[in-house]
C-alpha positions as CSV (number, residue, x, y, z in Angstrom):
1,M,-64.9,44.0,-250.8
2,E,-64.4,40.3,-249.7
3,K,-67.3,38.6,-248.1
4,T,-67.2,36.1,-245.3
5,D,-70.4,34.1,-244.7
6,G,-72.4,36.9,-246.3
7,L,-70.7,39.7,-244.4
8,T,-68.0,42.0,-245.8
9,Q,-64.8,42.6,-243.9
10,D,-66.1,46.1,-243.1
11,D,-69.3,44.5,-241.6
12,L,-67.1,42.1,-239.5
13,A,-64.9,45.0,-238.3
14,A,-68.0,47.0,-237.4
15,I,-69.5,44.1,-235.4
16,N,-66.2,43.5,-233.7
17,K,-66.1,47.1,-232.6
18,I,-69.6,46.9,-231.3
19,L,-68.7,43.8,-229.3
20,E,-65.6,45.4,-227.9
21,D,-67.5,48.5,-226.9
22,N,-70.0,46.3,-225.0
23,G,-67.3,44.2,-223.3
24,E,-68.3,41.0,-225.1
25,D,-70.9,40.7,-222.3
26,P,-73.8,38.2,-223.1
27,G,-75.9,40.3,-220.8
28,R,-75.7,43.2,-223.3
29,M,-76.9,41.0,-226.2
30,V,-80.0,43.0,-227.1
31,K,-77.9,46.2,-227.1
32,V,-75.3,44.5,-229.3
33,L,-77.9,43.4,-231.8
34,Q,-79.5,46.8,-231.8
35,D,-76.1,48.3,-232.7
36,V,-75.6,45.7,-235.4
37,Q,-78.9,46.7,-236.9
38,K,-78.0,50.4,-236.8
39,V,-74.8,49.7,-238.7
40,L,-76.1,47.1,-241.2
41,G,-79.7,48.0,-241.4
42,Y,-80.8,44.6,-240.2
43,V,-79.4,41.6,-238.3
44,P,-78.5,38.9,-240.9
45,L,-78.1,35.3,-239.9
46,A,-74.4,35.5,-240.6
47,G,-74.2,38.4,-238.1
48,Q,-76.2,36.4,-235.6
49,R,-73.7,33.5,-235.9
50,F,-70.8,35.8,-235.6
51,V,-72.2,37.5,-232.4
52,A,-73.0,34.1,-230.9
53,Q,-69.6,32.8,-231.6
54,R,-67.9,35.8,-230.0
55,L,-70.2,35.8,-227.0
56,K,-69.8,32.1,-226.6
57,I,-73.6,31.4,-226.6
58,P,-75.8,29.3,-228.9
59,V,-76.9,31.0,-232.1
60,S,-80.4,29.8,-231.3
61,R,-80.4,32.2,-228.3
62,I,-79.5,35.1,-230.6
63,H,-82.0,34.0,-233.2
64,G,-84.7,33.8,-230.5
65,I,-84.1,37.4,-229.5
66,V,-84.1,38.6,-233.1
67,S,-87.2,36.7,-233.9
68,F,-89.1,37.6,-230.7
69,Y,-88.7,41.4,-230.8
70,N,-90.5,43.0,-233.7
71,F,-88.0,45.9,-233.9
72,F,-85.3,43.6,-235.3
73,R,-85.1,43.2,-239.1
74,K,-83.9,39.8,-240.4
75,S,-83.7,41.0,-244.0
76,P,-82.2,44.1,-245.6
77,P,-84.5,47.1,-245.7
78,G,-86.0,48.1,-249.0
79,R,-85.4,51.6,-250.5
80,H,-89.0,52.4,-249.4
81,S,-90.9,51.3,-246.3
82,I,-94.6,50.4,-246.6
83,N,-96.5,50.2,-243.3
84,I,-100.1,48.9,-243.2
85,C,-102.2,49.7,-240.2
86,M,-104.1,46.7,-238.8
87,G,-105.5,48.5,-235.8
88,T,-109.2,47.8,-235.2
89,A,-110.6,50.8,-237.1
90,C,-108.4,50.1,-240.2
91,Y,-109.0,46.3,-240.0
92,V,-112.8,46.6,-240.0
93,R,-112.6,49.0,-242.9
94,G,-110.7,46.5,-245.1
95,A,-106.9,46.9,-244.3
96,K,-106.6,43.1,-244.7
97,Y,-107.5,43.4,-248.4
98,V,-105.0,46.2,-248.9
99,L,-102.3,44.0,-247.3
100,D,-103.4,41.1,-249.5
101,E,-103.1,43.2,-252.6
102,I,-99.5,44.2,-251.7
103,R,-98.6,40.6,-250.9
104,T,-99.9,39.4,-254.2
105,E,-98.9,42.2,-256.5
106,Y,-95.4,42.7,-255.1
107,E,-94.7,39.2,-253.9
108,V,-93.7,40.3,-250.4
109,E,-94.7,39.2,-246.9
110,P,-94.8,41.3,-243.8
111,E,-91.3,41.8,-242.4
112,E,-89.8,41.1,-245.8
113,T,-88.3,43.1,-248.7
114,T,-89.3,42.7,-252.3
115,A,-86.9,40.7,-254.5
116,D,-85.8,43.9,-256.3
117,G,-85.1,45.6,-253.0
118,K,-87.6,48.4,-253.6
119,F,-90.1,47.9,-250.8
120,S,-90.1,46.6,-247.2
121,L,-93.5,45.7,-245.8
122,E,-94.4,46.0,-242.2
123,V,-97.7,45.6,-240.4
124,L,-98.4,48.0,-237.5
125,R,-101.1,48.0,-234.9
126,C,-102.0,51.7,-235.2
127,L,-100.7,54.7,-237.2
128,G,-103.0,57.1,-235.3
129,C,-105.1,58.0,-238.2
130,C,-108.3,56.0,-237.4
131,A,-110.7,58.5,-238.9
132,I,-109.3,57.9,-242.4
133,G,-108.7,54.2,-242.2
134,P,-107.7,51.9,-243.7
135,V,-104.3,53.6,-243.7
136,M,-101.1,52.8,-245.4
137,S,-97.9,54.8,-245.1
138,V,-94.9,54.8,-247.5
139,D,-91.7,56.4,-246.2
140,G,-93.9,58.2,-243.6
141,Q,-96.3,59.6,-246.1
142,I,-99.9,58.7,-245.0
143,Y,-102.4,57.4,-247.5
144,G,-106.0,57.2,-246.1
145,R,-109.1,55.5,-247.2
146,M,-107.0,52.9,-249.0
147,K,-108.5,50.3,-251.2
148,P,-106.8,47.4,-252.9
149,T,-107.5,49.2,-256.3
150,K,-105.4,52.2,-255.1
151,V,-102.3,50.3,-254.0
152,K,-100.6,50.1,-257.4
153,E,-101.3,53.8,-258.1
154,V,-99.8,54.9,-254.8
155,L,-96.7,52.6,-255.0
156,E,-95.9,53.6,-258.7
157,K,-95.0,57.0,-257.3
158,Y,-92.0,55.4,-255.6
159,N,-90.2,54.0,-258.7
């Protein structure tokens, strides 16, 4: 499949269809970007440029929207999604240290994906499991009373 600026011809065709379905209306920019993410799994910079060009608006405006809203991904999602709760209960019980362990051990920052594409890391404000904090979830599976020393043991299950 031939790539253009990081996007395949199929990606471009999908984005074109999304733009056509939305009437190439700059007022529907957020909806367009959401649809792009549904199709590609994220909103790559090349996709942002393409949408900006087609909507005849500055790419900085598109990038501002993608950067502002936390539901937009700027990198491809990993095969497994790690969520670390940073709500008050989890934070005071040491969630920061769990996060630091993942960042160091797997060389990944929040809102990024590991170089091998295995894990995406997200920080959330609350997973609703305050009684068993600090909490980490992987692909929706909840792990309570997490400690930095348990991170590797849990994540090894997802090889």
